Phi, psi and omega in degrees: 000131182286163180297321179298320181294321178297314178303313183296314184293320179295314179296322179295318180295315178297324179292319180294324180276359180057040180276126179234146178074210181072207182284342181087171185291328186301323181296315181292322180297314179299319180297316180294320181292326179290328186260359180273158178247150183291338180233160176281109187259344181226151174243147184253148176269117186274347187296308181295324178295320180295317179297319182295317180294321179298325178294320181282337187285147176284332179233077184297327181298317180296320180297312181295323179296317179294322179298314180297323180295314180292324179295322179293334178273002177060045180290130181290148175061022179291313182296316175300324178295315179297320178297317178298316180296323179294323177293322178294324181292337178278336184274103185294321180296318178295320178299318179297319178298315180294321178295319178296318179297318179297321179296315180296320180292322179294322178294318179296318179292326178295319177297319179296320179295320180297317180298319180294322182296323179294331183284341183270129179290143181291143179282147184275339183235152176266154180282131181284165180297323180295315179296322178297319180295319178297318179297320179297320179295317180298315178298321178296319179296317180298316180297317180296318182291327179289334180281342181287124181292152181290154185291161181297326180296318178295318179298316180298318181295319179297315178296320181295316180296319180298316180294315182295331178291320180284322183234075183295336181276343182232075180291153179290140172293154185231137174290149176294157185298329184295339177298323182268340184276349182249096185295336182293342180283342187288323184093007179256177180295140174257101189275343184278343185284149179254151181290156181294327180189154180288146179296142183290324184240131176291143185294333180294340181273351182275157177294160185301315179301320180292320177300318182296315181295322179295320180291324177298317179298316179296317183296323179297325175288314184296326181294343178247018171087027178235133179297141174267186180282319183251357176235119181234147181273144177270149176296148179251147179244115179068235186257024179288157175281151181287135174242161186230153175249123178256143180308124183292342181278356183295148178299140187298320181295318179290321181297321179297318179292321178298317181295335176287327183277330187301328177306329178297319178295323178295318177298317180301316180298316180298315183294317182298315179297320179297314181299316183294318183288313186281356176281350178295153184300328188295341188269359171090164187290327181295314177294325176299315180294322179295315180294327178295319178294319177296322180296324176298317179292325179292330175297318177299321179295317180293327176296319177300314180297322178297318178296320178296321179295323178298317177297320180297319180293333177276358180075024184248013183239112175260174180295323179294319179295319178300316178298322180292313184291333185274348185304307182299323182289331183302317181296317179299314181296323180297317180294316180298317180294322179297316179296317180299317181294318181294317178297320181293313181295320182278000184049046187283142174215149174056238185298326181291326175296316180294324177299315180298314180295319179297315180297318179297319180300317180286329180293335180265032183301324181280345183250097187298321182293313180294321180294320179297321178297312180295324179296319177300314181294319182294318178299316182294317183289333184278348184302306180296325179295317180290333175295318176296318180299317181298316179296327182286312186276344180259334183228349180077028181242137174253121174235088188231080187294338185246016178053056180249337188286153183294335180260128181247137181261138178241146181281099176231145181264128182290342179293337184285350181300325181273356183250320190253123179297322184272003180292130182238060184303311184295324183276331191245350178298315175235128182228157177274133173255111191302315187287353178264359181277121173297143185300331181281351176248008184300318182294333185260005188302314182294321179293322178297315179299313183294321182302309180295322180297317181299311181295324181295322179297313180296321181294324180287348174272008176091009179253132179276124182238135175219131182295127182291336181265023185293123175225161180293132179266124182237147178282132172219166176288339177269111185296332187304326185302306183275337177295319179297320179296317180295319181292322177299314180293327179295313181293324177295312181297320179299314183293318182299310183291320181296315177297321181298315182285317185286318187264306184286318183264357173053059183298313183296321178296323177297315180296323177296320179298318178296322179297322180305318189261314185282331180252016173056050180284331182260097185294315183296324178299317184288322177299314180296317182295317182290328175295319182289322190258004186302312182294320181293319184283348176285342181289160170299150187298331181287339182268353183280138177261107183305319179301327178294318177297319178300319180294319178294323176297316179300317180297316180295322179295318184287335186256020179224180179293346177293349180296337180279351181284120182291343183253018185295335182289347179276354179279131182230167178264142177220127177256113188275155181282346181230158172285169189295324182293315178299317179299315180294318180294326176294318179294316182291339181275355181298134180061033173234175181293333183278353187300311183297320181296321181289320181293319182271012182294156181296122184288350181288105180222170183298139180297135182283146170273168180298324180297321181285330183266349188288141172202163173266156170228165186218135180270121179233132182255163178298139005264003180296339180293348172295321181272309182263070182272184183296325180294317178294318180295324178296322178293319175300319180297320178299314179297316181298312183297324179296311181291321182299319180291324175297319178298319179298314179296322178297319179296320178299315180294324177293323177296322176297320178301317179296316179296322178296323178299321179294321183285339185294339184285355179257137181275085181284131185293320181257072189269001183297312179296327182292321177296321177298318179296319178297316181296319179295318178300321180292321177297319178296315180297319177299318179298309184295317182293321179292322176297316179297315180300316180300312184294319187276323187253341180250348178245298190289313183297309179298320180294323178296317180295323176296317179296316180300318179296318180292325180296326179294329181263002181294140182256346179206172185290332178294324175296318178299313178301317182296315181294319181294316178295320179297320178301311181293319180297317179295321178296315180297319182291313184285342175270013175066024182267357180250003180246107184302325183294311178295323182296319180293319178296316180298319179298318179295321178298316178297320180295319178299318179298316181295315180296322178296315180296321178298318180297313181293324180291323177296319180295316181296319179294329181293333178287330180054042184296313184299315183297317181294316182292323177295321182292324184274343183289149179255154175289145181285345178208144178234182178296334183268359179118182181292159180294149180278173182295320180295323179294321179295316179299318179297319181296317180296322179295320178294320178298317181297315180296319180294317180299318179296318179298315182293324178297316178295322179297319180293317178301315180296321181297313184289327179287326179289318186274356181067044185295325182298318178295322180296313180297320179298321179294317177300316180299315181297314180297315182297316181295317180298312181294321180294318176298319179299316179298313180297322179296313180297321179297320179294324178293310182293322180293332180274309186287316185262007178058033176272077190291335181294333181289342178297330181300326179294318181300315181295327181286315183282333180247049188294333182249014177073020183297322183261358188301313183300314181294322178296319179296321178298318179294323179294320178295316179299319181294319180292325177294320176297318179297322181292320180285000000 
């Protein structure tokens, strides 16, 4: 069962039970996913469970009748459901809960009905008995007409339309109309025809020997689908069994014997109609093979009737002898008719037909003759199915003209993997259709799907692949025979594709190349790139010229250690429509209550700068795009943009540090606020650098090494996909990118840092220290020689006077603009947000067992500066929880 199906079923069950509040669906879904197994490892015996439910039921006959009806229709998962219900019936506590729930739901529906009743105006007249009787008749007619099964012609048209819709280029062939318009071609009874004339003498008036011979003659006709003189067939409606009318004047002893023989004729009629109907193209190759096997057995039956007729003509066949000779065939015909009826009732095709035959074969374990017959039919019917299976597991090709095979192919383009984030080529190009899986292949379904998918990928790369251990797959009662063949082909396909990706397509080298750029593995490249593009990326995103950025990227790649990377030319520039925080919050809001609000939010927002919109992109070609698809690249981009923005903030703070160093040489009279600003800048820088160190060296590097180790031991491409996805998910989670609450606090902290640096840079520029000093400085040498001693003394005096003037100017500037209050506000906001972040991290690391996040707390609170306040917040939170 897929994860989506579990989600759907749990939510549907909670909705049906009207369960509100509590732990919610996610708790039950997680519990089910932890306890489920990938394959069906056990089968349940429904007999004892069925008996147990019948004992508890108030109407056991109705329950057993419904069970038999569903069983005859070959309903999937019926026995596990009955087993589950029997377990529920034993659990008294569960029964009480369900009874209470049913009572509450009935009361709620009664209240709803009462409310509805008040809204309906009362009728002024009562319904008369005659009107009531007419209404009852109409309802009875509707019910009767709804129970009548649809005609074979309607069924064929429906199947044909369904097939043509899926395969418009390959329509099903159709028999000409005259095949269906001539009933004499079927070989069954023609009930509409009238006899040439009534018999002159009633059979009851004839002597007993004559009656017996006449009845033997009639029975020989009836056994091959032709009405006799005194035995006539009744018309059948839908899937009913054929019944017969015997002359009422017949002697009772002869009549009793005739009635014993007539079921064979009824079985013949059922089998003949089944063979004729299921031989149409629309019913698929499995049913064709089954009807062909039945037709072979029917030939044997007709030979027997011919031999009996020969004896009759020689005057050596009495009614007792006919009853004796027909005995062995009766059992065979009964089994064939039963199978035909079950396939017909269940509308079985392909895998469901084989499941029914397989179950019948096992059910007849004590009856060797019946089991051998069912085994013969199952072997014959499975041949076309196994031919499709062989092409799939040996070559990765599906040739399924009638949509019977368990694996269904969908028209998807592999080129979209690099374009569409939601494209699920690997998951949806080939999918399992549950009702088409034969029950004897249920355990191997996932391996069968994976085997063909692996071979198909290699084949689409232009390489012809054929399994060297390819042998014909045949149905047997011993599963090991075909299970071994499937497993051999699975291991071969896994090895072929894995070797192809790892060695020929250099998957690990590609992933390392992506790590260099998206996870900032190449430090010198990024320093060089950010130096080159800093001015360009400060512009609004609409003013940036992408080709210029591409040229600067090319220059940075060629002039750094990234030049040795053979895949560096696949790195591209991408300017995103949202900043990284907005993008992450949009992703995290998917399938939540906030999704609609975020999607429908007012698009009028602040214009993005190039730094906020900048990201890398990477060109990946088939078949590596199966692993490095758009979804994986988007995750890499999120990580990159997050780290890149942290690097940008760090550079801004470092620039402030450089400017502060220049300003420190002046003796500012009111230096208290300036010292506070320096201390705040250092705290911010410490925060940003520690966060970067944590993400790059405590999250990404260890997780990357674990992934590399797992890739070396991977046995198939699904393992590779799983390890790669797990690596990205763990990185996103441990970098706080999957928690909206932490993400918003972190975003606010970054914004405070950026605003602080802008404020400090504006202040530093207002001093114009560099410009003044450059203007006042003298050249160390002129055309006339070096400066004299008097010139040097004069220069130093001017510098002292200028420094005093600028210090006074700065003091006046900061006192006028309220700089001290501004710095104090920045300090307060930063401290509050940082404490909030540390508090939330301590909560998540404790409650959700996210132990890696504790490292951030230890790094940011390395000297216990925040410990006391954090402990106070924890006590307050516990007191609130207690109240």
